[in-house]
C-alpha positions in Angstrom: 4.6 -32.4 -2.1 0.8 -31.9 -2.5 -0.8 -28.6 -3.2 -4.5 -27.8 -2.9 -5.5 -24.8 -4.9 -8.9 -23.7 -3.6 -9.5 -20.6 -5.8 -9.3 -19.7 -9.5 -5.6 -19.8 -10.5 -3.8 -19.0 -13.7 -3.2 -22.0 -16.0 0.4 -21.0 -16.4 0.9 -21.3 -12.6 -0.8 -24.7 -12.4 1.3 -26.0 -15.3 4.5 -24.8 -13.7 3.7 -26.4 -10.4 2.9 -29.7 -12.2 6.1 -29.5 -14.3 8.1 -29.1 -11.1 6.8 -32.4 -9.8 4.2 -31.0 -7.4 0.9 -32.9 -7.1 -1.8 -30.3 -7.7 -5.3 -30.7 -6.5 -7.3 -27.9 -8.2 -10.7 -27.3 -6.7 -11.6 -23.7 -7.3 -14.7 -22.3 -5.5 -14.2 -24.1 -2.2 -15.3 -22.1 0.9 -16.5 -22.6 4.5 -17.1 -26.2 5.5 -16.4 -27.3 2.0 -12.8 -26.0 2.3 -12.3 -27.7 5.6 -13.7 -31.0 4.3 -11.5 -30.8 1.2 -8.4 -30.1 3.3 -9.3 -33.0 5.6 -9.8 -35.3 2.6 -6.7 -34.2 0.5 -4.4 -33.5 3.5 -2.2 -31.2 1.4 1.2 -29.8 2.4 0.3 -26.4 0.9 -3.1 -24.6 0.5 -3.4 -21.8 -2.1 -6.3 -19.3 -1.9 -7.2 -15.9 -3.3 -10.4 -14.5 -1.9 -11.5 -17.6 0.0 -11.7 -17.2 3.7 -9.5 -19.7 5.7 -11.0 -20.1 9.1 -9.7 -22.0 12.2 -11.4 -25.3 11.3 -9.3 -25.5 8.1 -6.1 -25.6 10.0 -7.4 -28.2 12.4 -8.6 -30.3 9.4 -5.3 -30.9 7.6 -2.7 -32.5 9.8 -0.1 -32.4 7.1 -0.8 -28.8 6.2 2.4 -26.7 6.6 1.9 -23.6 4.5 -1.0 -21.4 3.3 -0.3 -19.1 0.4 -2.5 -16.1 -0.2 -2.3 -15.4 -3.9 -2.6 -11.7 -3.3 -1.3 -8.9 -1.1 -3.7 -8.8 1.8 -4.3 -11.7 4.2 -7.1 -10.5 6.4 -9.3 -13.3 5.0 -7.0 -15.8 6.7 -7.2 -16.6 10.5 -3.5 -16.0 11.0 -3.8 -16.6 14.8 -5.2 -20.0 14.2 -2.5 -20.9 11.7 0.2 -19.8 14.1 -1.3 -21.9 16.9 -1.1 -25.0 14.6 2.5 -24.2 13.5 1.4 -23.4 9.9 3.1 -20.7 7.8 1.0 -18.0 6.1 2.6 -16.2 3.1 1.3 -13.6 0.8 2.4 -12.1 -2.6 3.1 -8.5 -1.8 3.6 -5.9 -4.5 2.6 -8.1 -7.5 -0.7 -6.4 -7.9 0.6 -2.9 -7.2 0.3 -1.5 -10.8 -3.2 -3.0 -11.3 -4.5 -1.4 -8.1 -2.8 1.9 -8.9 -4.4 1.9 -12.3 -7.9 1.4 -10.8 -7.2 4.0 -8.2 -6.5 6.6 -10.9 -9.6 5.4 -12.8 -11.7 6.1 -9.7 -10.1 9.5 -9.1 -10.9 10.5 -12.7 -14.4 9.0 -12.6 -15.1 11.0 -9.4 -13.7 14.3 -10.7 -15.4 14.1 -14.1 -18.5 12.1 -13.0 -18.0 9.6 -15.8 -20.4 6.9 -14.5 -23.2 9.5 -14.1 -22.6 10.9 -17.6 -22.7 7.4 -19.1 -25.9 6.6 -17.2 -27.5 9.8 -18.5 -26.6 9.1 -22.1 -27.9 5.5 -21.8 -31.1 6.9 -20.5 -31.4 9.3 -23.5 -30.5 12.5 -21.7 -28.0 15.1 -22.9 -26.9 17.4 -20.1 -23.6 19.1 -21.1 -24.3 22.0 -18.8 -24.5 19.8 -15.7 -21.4 17.8 -16.4 -19.2 20.6 -17.6 -18.7 21.6 -14.0 -15.5 19.7 -13.2 -12.6 21.0 -11.1 -9.8 19.1 -12.8 -6.8 17.5 -11.1 -3.8 19.5 -12.3 -2.2 21.4 -9.3 -4.5 19.7 -6.8 -2.9 18.0 -3.8 -3.0 14.2 -3.7 -2.9 12.8 -0.2 -1.8 9.1 0.1 -2.3 7.0 3.2 0.4 4.4 3.0 3.9 4.1 1.5 4.0 0.5 0.3 4.3 -0.8 -3.3 0.7 0.2 -4.3 1.1 3.7 -2.8 4.4 4.2 -4.6 2.8 3.2 -7.9 0.0 5.7 -7.3 2.6 8.4 -6.4 4.6 7.7 -9.6 1.5 8.3 -11.7 0.6 11.5 -9.9 3.5 13.2 -11.6 1.9 12.8 -14.9 -1.2 14.6 -13.6 0.8 17.5 -12.2 -0.3 16.8 -8.7 1.9 17.5 -5.6 1.7 14.6 -3.2 1.6 14.5 0.6 2.0 11.1 2.3 1.4 9.6 5.8 2.4 6.2 7.0 3.9 5.0 10.3 7.0 3.8 8.5 7.7 6.8 6.4 10.6 9.0 7.4 12.0 12.2 5.9 14.7 10.4 3.9 12.2 8.1 2.3 9.8 11.0 1.6 12.6 12.9 -0.1 13.5 9.8 -2.2 9.8 9.6 -3.3 9.6 13.3 -4.0 6.7 13.8 -1.6 5.9 15.8 1.5 5.4 13.9 4.7 2.3 14.6 6.8 2.7 14.4 10.5 -0.6 12.6 11.0 -3.6 11.3 9.1 -5.6 14.4 10.1 -3.0 16.7 8.7 -3.1 14.8 5.5 -6.9 15.0 5.4 -6.8 18.8 5.8 -4.2 19.4 3.1 -5.4 17.1 0.3 -7.9 17.7 -2.4 -7.9 14.0 -3.2 -7.2 11.3 -0.6 -6.4 7.7 -1.6 -6.1 4.9 1.0 -3.4 2.2 0.6 -2.9 0.7 4.1 -3.1 -3.0 5.2 -6.1 -4.0 7.2 -5.0 -4.4 10.8 -6.5 -3.6 14.2 -4.5 -0.4 14.2 -5.9 0.8 10.8 -9.5 -0.2 11.3 -11.6 2.9 10.9 -8.6 5.2 10.3 -10.7 7.2 7.9 -13.3 8.0 10.6 -15.4 10.9 11.7 -12.5 13.1 12.6 -10.7 12.4 9.3 -13.8 13.1 7.3 -14.5 16.3 9.2 -10.9 17.4 8.5 -11.2 16.9 4.7 -11.8 19.9 2.4 -15.3 20.4 1.1 -15.9 18.8 -2.3 -12.7 16.6 -1.9 -12.4 13.1 -3.3 -11.8 10.0 -1.2 -10.7 6.7 -2.9 -10.4 3.4 -1.1 -8.9 0.4 -3.0 -7.5 -1.3 0.1 -10.1 -2.8 2.5 -13.5 -1.7 3.6 -12.7 -1.9 7.3 -10.4 1.2 7.0 -13.3 3.6 6.3 -16.1 4.4 8.7 -18.9 4.2 6.0 -21.5 6.1 8.1 -19.0 9.0 8.6 -18.3 9.0 4.8 -22.0 9.1 4.0 -22.4 12.2 6.2 -19.4 13.7 4.5 -20.8 13.1 1.1 -24.2 14.6 2.0 -23.0 17.5 4.2 -19.6 18.5 2.7 -20.1 17.5 -0.9 -17.4 14.8 -0.8 -17.2 12.3 -3.7 -16.0 8.8 -3.1 -14.5 6.1 -5.3 -14.7 2.8 -3.6 -13.5 -0.6 -4.8 -14.1 -2.2 -1.3 -16.9 -2.1 1.2 -17.2 -3.2 4.8 -20.1 -5.6 4.1 -19.1 -6.8 0.6 -20.0 -10.4 -0.2 -17.3 -13.0 0.1 -18.6 -14.9 -2.9 -17.5 -13.8 -6.4 -21.2 -13.5 -7.5 -24.0 -12.6 -5.1 -26.8 -10.1 -4.4 -25.6 -7.0 -2.8 -27.6 -4.1 -1.4 -25.0 -2.1 0.4 -26.4 1.4 1.0 -23.2 3.3 0.4 -22.5 1.5 -2.9 -25.8 2.9 -4.2 -25.3 6.4 -3.0 -25.2 9.1 -5.8 -22.0 10.5 -4.4 -20.1 7.2 -4.8 -18.4 5.6 -7.8 -18.2 1.9 -6.9 -16.4 -1.1 -8.3 -16.5 -4.8 -7.3 -13.2 -5.3 -5.4 -11.4 -5.8 -8.6 -8.3 -3.7 -8.0 -5.9 -6.6 -8.6 -8.1 -8.3 -11.3 -6.1 -7.7 -14.4 -4.5 -10.5 -16.5 -1.1 -8.9 -15.9 -1.5 -8.8 -12.1 -3.0 -12.3 -11.8 -0.1 -13.9 -13.9 2.5 -12.0 -11.7 0.7 -13.2 -8.5 0.5 -16.8 -9.7 4.2 -16.9 -10.6 5.0 -15.5 -7.2 2.9 -18.1 -5.5 4.7 -20.8 -7.5 8.0 -19.3 -6.4 7.0 -19.4 -2.8 6.0 -23.0 -3.1 9.1 -24.0 -4.9 11.3 -22.3 -2.3 9.4 -23.9 0.5 9.8 -27.4 -1.0 13.5 -26.9 -1.5 14.4 -25.2 1.8 11.5 -25.5 4.2 11.5 -21.7 4.5 8.4 -19.6 3.7 9.0 -16.5 1.7 6.9 -13.4 2.6 5.8 -15.2 5.8 3.4 -13.0 7.8 3.1 -15.0 11.0 6.7 -15.5 12.1 7.1 -13.8 15.5 8.9 -10.4 15.3 10.6 -10.9 18.6 10.6 -14.2 20.4 10.4 -14.6 24.2 14.1 -15.7 24.3 16.2 -14.1 27.0 19.6 -15.7 26.1 21.6 -17.3 23.4 23.4 -20.6 24.0 26.2 -21.2 21.4 27.4 -24.8 21.2 30.4 -25.4 18.9 30.6 -29.1 18.2 31.8 -31.9 15.9 29.3 -32.6 13.2 28.3 -36.0 14.6 24.9 -37.7 15.2 23.5 -37.3 18.7 25.5 -34.3 19.8 22.6 -31.9 19.9 20.3 -34.6 21.4 22.4 -34.5 24.5 22.2 -30.7 24.6 18.4 -30.8 24.3 18.2 -33.5 27.0 19.9 -31.3 29.5 17.7 -28.3 28.6 14.6 -30.4 28.8 15.5 -31.8 32.2 16.1 -28.3 33.4 12.7 -27.1 32.1 14.2 -24.7 29.7 12.4 -24.1 26.4 14.1 -23.6 23.0 12.6 -20.6 21.2 14.6 -20.6 18.0 17.7 -22.5 16.8 20.2 -22.4 13.9 22.9 -25.0 13.4 25.6 -23.6 11.1 27.8 -26.2 9.3 31.3 -25.2 8.5 33.1 -25.9 5.2 34.0 -29.6 5.0 31.1 -30.5 7.3 33.4 -31.6 10.1 32.2 -29.1 12.6 29.2 -27.0 13.3 27.9 -24.2 15.6 24.5 -24.4 17.2 22.9 -21.1 18.1 20.1 -21.9 20.4 17.8 -19.1 21.8 16.3 -20.0 25.2 13.5 -18.6 27.3 15.4 -19.1 30.5 19.1 -18.7 31.4 20.7 -22.0 32.2 22.6 -22.2 35.5 26.4 -22.8 35.6 25.6 -26.4 36.6 23.5 -26.9 33.5 26.2 -25.4 31.3 28.7 -27.8 32.8 26.3 -30.7 32.2 26.1 -29.7 28.6 29.9 -29.5 28.2 30.3 -33.0 29.8 27.3 -34.6 28.0 29.3 -35.4 24.9 33.0 -35.5 24.0 32.2 -34.1 20.6 31.3 -30.7 22.1 34.1 -28.2 21.6 32.8 -25.2 23.5 29.7 -23.8 25.2 29.0 -20.1 25.5 26.1 -18.1 26.9 25.1 -14.5 26.2 22.1 -12.4 27.1 19.7 -11.2 24.5 18.8 -7.5 24.8 15.1 -6.8 25.7 
């Protein structure tokens, strides 16, 4: 197996891949056409990226490419639709950066509340202004509002207890039982959360449904002088609405991500919001601790090792949730060559497509049971043709799949 690593990657991860017998092509810094050209030239089985964007031409370039591993949690930098169209798995490494992002989240919350960057800037400029910077509200007893309930959100919630902050949470997947388990209150909507929280922190995946979820209505619902922190993705926050909230309501914002942030690790950046006096900004470094990067690298290695051994992609993000299958054909058969070929021949001649299939081998490997999901129900005649197609077929059964 050949693996192209197109971003910076921990040495320990590279060493472990090589030790397992994987051929590693390490070319950190590839992007755009350079990435597509490298994939075409190397034709790897697996591509590993961190922040590099993987566009449609990359998937078309590597005919042997089977899996793209995003060494991180989010995968909005990968054209998942294009990967799916080419039959290429996309996997990520969820949860491995949770503690690192949670730590930065709390750093931004504290920096906003105590105006730490402004104080440092004043001291470096030779100004002592204790009167100005003594006016801080403090966090104890304030309500923390968390958008999201995944691993990062949970890590943030756990640390809120140390600050004595009650927590209210909203996410589509959160129910009362899980809220009770986390020791939080469940908000009925994002707007309810905005109205109740003194500090709001965003921990949702970037999807079409979450784009702009912190928009004008959300900002208007927030309390005056509240704090908003975003360490997820810039697309989740309407930056113009946030700017107005800062200027008109006295909001303060801690932002690790921006809608127009550069893709390159080093570049000129003149984003207006990042330079606003009401914003504490960092450089999309939430996951950038040594601890997190080692954990992510080891998880990426585990995904590759599992794929090499089984052909299955751990943490796959582009496997269909529900296939178009309408029925399940179960063929119990002797474990002999050519049996299933006869089944598929009948289905093909009938114009019936196989959506998914599993062939279960019984102990001793003498018999098997093929579970074949089909897009169209075979007729009684087709079922009889399958039964008669091979003497090694023991039984044929058809059941409907609930919509």
